[in-house]
N, C-alpha and C positions, 0 to 999 in steps of 0.2 A: 335493732331494725337500722339498716341504712336510712340515712338522713339525706334530706334532697338540699341543693344550694340555695335560700330562699331568697334572695333578690331576685333571682326570677319570678317568682309573685310579685314582682312592683312594676316587670311590665306590663304593656296595653295587651289588652286580652287577646288579639294578633295583628301577626304583622299588615302594616299597610296592603302589598299586595297582593296576603293574601285572601284578604278581609275584600277587594275590590273583585278578584278573580271568582269570590263565594258568589255577588251579588251577581254578576254574570253568567254563572252556571246557572243559577237559578230562571234569569230572563231566558235564555238560550233555551232551560227547559220549558219552561212555561210560551212560547212563541218560536217552534221550530221552522218556521217557514220568515221568520223576520231574521236576516244575516246580517252580523253585528259586524263593524268598525270598528278597530283597538288603534286609539293614537295614544292609548296610556302609558304602560308599560315602557322601559328604554329598550325592548330589544330592536334590534337591525332586521330586514326583509330582504335583504339584497345580497345575490351569492356573492359569493368570493371572488375577490380581483385574481383574473386568470394567473398571475404570476404565483400565485399563495398556490390556487388547485398544482398549478405543475411542481412547485415545490415541494409539495406532501407527495405527489406520485412519484418523484424522481429518491425523496427521503424513504419513502413505502420498502421500494424497488431494490436499496439497500442494505432493507432488515431481510431481503428474501438469501441475505448471502453471506457468508460465513466471514469473509474479509471484510466488507462492510458492515454486519451488523453489530449494533448497538443496543446494550444495554443499561443498567442502574447508569446516568448519567453525572454530571457533578448538580449538587443540590441546589448550588445558585446560579445554574443555566450556561450552558455552554461558550468558548470565550467567542467563537464565532460571532453569536446577537449578543451578549452586553458588549463586544469592540463597535459592533455597527451602532447598536444602540447610543454607546456613549460619541462615537463620532459625529452624526448625523443629529442626534435630537439634541446633543448640548453642545460641542467642543464647536462645531460648524455655526454656533445662532449667540456661540458669547460667553454660554454658560458653562462653567469650568467639574466636570463632572469624570471621574477616570474608569474604565472598566470595571474594575472589580470594586467600585462603589456603587453595583447595579448588582439588582437579587432580580430573576427571573420567579416567576408565581404562577398563580393559575387563576389566578385575576384579583382585580384592585381590591372590590367588596373582601375580600379573605383577606388582603393585608393589611385595608384599614380598621379593619375586625380585629385581627390579629399582634397591630402593633403594641396595644396599649398595654396587653400582657406585663412588658419590659420597664415599664413604667409601676413606679408605687401604688398603692392602693388609696394612699389619703393625699391625690396632689386634686388642684383645682384644677376643672374643666371649663373652658370656654366655648361653646358650639353655637355656628348661630342660627338662627330663626326664623322662616324657615329653612329645613334641614332633610340630606340622607338620612332616614332614620336610623340604619346603621351607626351612626357617629354615637347616637346616644344610646341606644338599646343597650351596646357593648359592654360601656361604661356604667349602666343600670345591672349587667347580669355579671358586672368587677366588683360591682359594691361599692361604688363611688357615689354614691346619691342617695338621696332619699325617699321619700313615696311621692307618690306623682296628684300634684294635688292641682286644680284648674286647668289641666292639660300641659304643666312643668314640673320637672323635678326639682326637689330642692337642691341645693348642694352645687347646681350647675351656673355657673354666669352665662347667661342667653343674651346671643348678640341680635339686636335684633335690624332684620332684613325688611326694608318698608319701602317704601313709594317717595318718601322721604325722603332718604337717605338714596335711592337711586339702586337697593335691595342689596345693598355693598357696607358693610356695617365695618363701623371706626373699632379701633381697640378701646378699650372701657377703661373707665375712670378707677378701675381697681383690678391688684392683681391676679393671674393666672396661669398657671406651671403648663399647660397643655391646650394648645388653642388650633382647632378643627376648621380649615379654611378650601373651598373647593371653586374655582373660576379656570372655565368657561362654569357657574353656576350650575347646581341640580341640586331642587328646581327653576331656577327664577330664571335660569340663563343668561344672569348678568354679566360681565368681567370687570375684574377691577383694573386702576390704570398702573407703572409705575409707581407713582407718587403716594396710591392707595399702597403699596405691598411695600413701599422702601418703608412708610411709620408702623408697619406690622412686624417687617423686620428690626427697629426702632427701639420698640416696642419690647420684642423677647428677647433682647440684649440687653435692656434696663432691665428688667423682671427674672431674669434669668432662665426664661420660658422657651419651648420649643413648638415650632408652629408643624403642624401634619398637614403637607399639601396636597388635595386631592385634583389633580388635572387632568382625567380621564377623556377630559372635552377638549384638550389645546388644539386637535386638529384643526376645530371649526375656526378658529381664529380666524379673521379675515380684518379684519383695520388694525391699521397699520399704529406699530406701537405698543399696541398690548401687551405684556408678555407671555409667552408661552409656559415661563419654568420659572419657578420663581429663583433660582440661581441665577437670574440676569438680574437680580439685585446682591449687591457691594454686600459682602458680609454673613449673607443668606447659605453659606454651607456651615457656619460655627451654629446657625439656630432655627433650619428647617430640613424634613424629610419631605421625598417627591413623592409621587404615587400616580404611573401611567400604566393605560391598559389600549390592546390590539381590541377591545370588543368594538368600538363606534369608530375608530381611524381602518379597519380594515373587514368589521365585521365580525370579528372572533364570536362574539357571544355565545358560539356552538363549538368552538375548538378552543377556548379557553388559554391566554396567555397574557399576560400584564410582568411589571413590575416595579421593581420598590429602590429609589436612591436614598443610601445612609452615608451621607462625607465621613469620612475617617476623622476631621476635625471636630464632627459632633461631639460634647460632653455632658456627663449628667452625673449628678453627686450622691453619694449615696448616705443612709442616714449619718454617716459619722463626718459627712462633709468629703470627701474622697474621691479625686475623680473617678469617672469609666468612662470607657470609650463605649459610643452608643453602635456604632459599629461590631464592635467584634460582639456586643452582648444581641444584636439582632439575629448576626450570623449564625450567634448560637442555639439562638430559638427556631432557625430556620433550619437549620441541616438537622436538627433534632424531631421537629416535628412535620418537616415536610419534604419530599421525594423527587423531587424534580418534576419538572414538565417533558414530555416528550419529543422525541428525537425529532419524529417527522413536524411535531407541530412549531418547534423551535425552528427550523430552516421555512418553513412557511415564516413566521414573523420573523426573519433575515429576509426573506426576499423582499420586505416591503422597502427596503432601503436601497432595492438596485434602481435606475435609472426607470423602468418600466414601471414595479411597483409605487413609485412616489407618485406616478403619472396616477395611476390606476385607484391609488389610493386617493387622490384630490379628487380627480374625478365622482368616486364616489360620497367623498362628506360634501362635494358643491350637489349633487343630485337631493342630497337627504337636506341640504339650505335653501334649494329649491323648492321643496316643501313646506320648509319654515317657512319660508317669503309666503307663500300662498296663505297659510293658516295666518300669519300674522295680519296680513293686508284686508283678508277674510275677517276677520275677529276686529280689525279697528273699524270695517265699511259697518258692521251691527253696534257699532258704537262702545266697544270696552277699549278700555285701557289696555297695553301690553307692553311686555319686555321680551329679551331676548329671540332667537329667531335668524339673526342677521351674524352673534357669533357662536352660536350654540344650535343645537337642533329645537330645541327645548321653545315653547312660547307660554309665559308664564303671563296669565289673563285674568285681570283685576273684573269678577264676576258682579260684584258688591250685592252677594247674596249667601247666603250661607250655601257651600262650598258642594259639601253631602248632597246638597234640596239639589242646585247644579245637577250635578254628576247624573243623581236618578231622573232628571227633567232629560237632559241626552240619550241615556240610556233608552229609557223610555220612550219618546217622542219623536227619536232620530236613531235610533239603532249605532249611536256612535260611543265608543269607551272613554273617559278623558280620568285622569291623578286630580282627586278632591286636593285642595290645600291644603283643609285644614290636617291631612294625614302627613304633613312634611313640620307637623308644628304651629306656634300660637298664630303667629302672625301668618300663617298660609291660610286662616280663615276670609273669605269670599274672593279666594284665588282657586281658578283651575289650571294646572300643568297640562299644555296637550303638547304631542311628542312628533316628530316629525319623520320616525322613523315606519314605513309605509311605501305604499307603490304609489304612483304618479297617480292613479286609476281609484284607488282606495283614498286617498286625500282630496282629493276634486269633489267625491259621489259624496264622503262624509261631510263637504262645506257647505254642499248644497243642502244638505238634511238637516244640518244644525239651523241655515238660515233660513231654511220652512218650518223649521218648529220654532225658531224664537219669532218668526214675525205674529 
């Protein structure tokens, strides 16, 4: 009989957001007359920027004519998009990245989940806590951990992110091989300073480690001096891979487009100590298992880099940051300590009680959905994440309901 990958049995019973969806569905079924406002999962709500819509229409029209029809495109992405990304997101901002180091994909979640496939199964993984669950779960599936006990998997190096360190962990005393970092952070909304990222790059160089830097929310950074890319740090090209997405920048959660940067200078060793190009390995994996993002979607993504696209996407992120400011101020007035919301679309609220209990309280008493911090890790207990992705009217209504429920 066919056998299963038994590492899957070590996973928690359900994925965090699936568990939330079940609870919300049960509540809605029992209370169909009580409209629920969702400030939990980080999905956008506002329409696509007009420049992206125009690009989608134009590209679709191209597909209607033999002379301009496009079939399979390059798996790594069309040159027009990769070149625009390299110039606008990196070179113009002092971060050296070449177009052929960029791999276009259908989502950062897929890339951060899949990248671990090209590394050995016995490497030491360092993961922040709290953390985006995909980082942990994909390594559990790959067999890099032991069992889950008391909310943590044996075999992982956990990097505690707490109020004491501003929710930005420092490099650990022990060595690690593969390090996951996310700034602006999901779920806490915290950002890392240049000095903090310099310490991580130095640590990676010292230990021969590799940093996986998730920058999916960099478009929300507003504080001057906060790095938007790990490649703004000297030496990072030798020790880091960066992931970015159009999902939150331009509202592409329904279109699906992202990219990963793998510098050609990045090396890793095999069991015999021989160096190999990580760029070449990821290219081999990417072209074998992925068939490219559609031409119309890539044209829509490229339109983001036009002057109109830059203005419209900035306005979009400003809108969500306006929501975030309202949420953070309202929760602060209710007596809760908060972080995030200024350089990120998430507000991390210290509720000083069981996070699932607080989730249930808001769902049942305010008809508002947030995300319990315990779902992001042991250090997330006692917190909830509130998302700014919704309409202004819904955010204002939700905050009024929350205030009423907690008085």
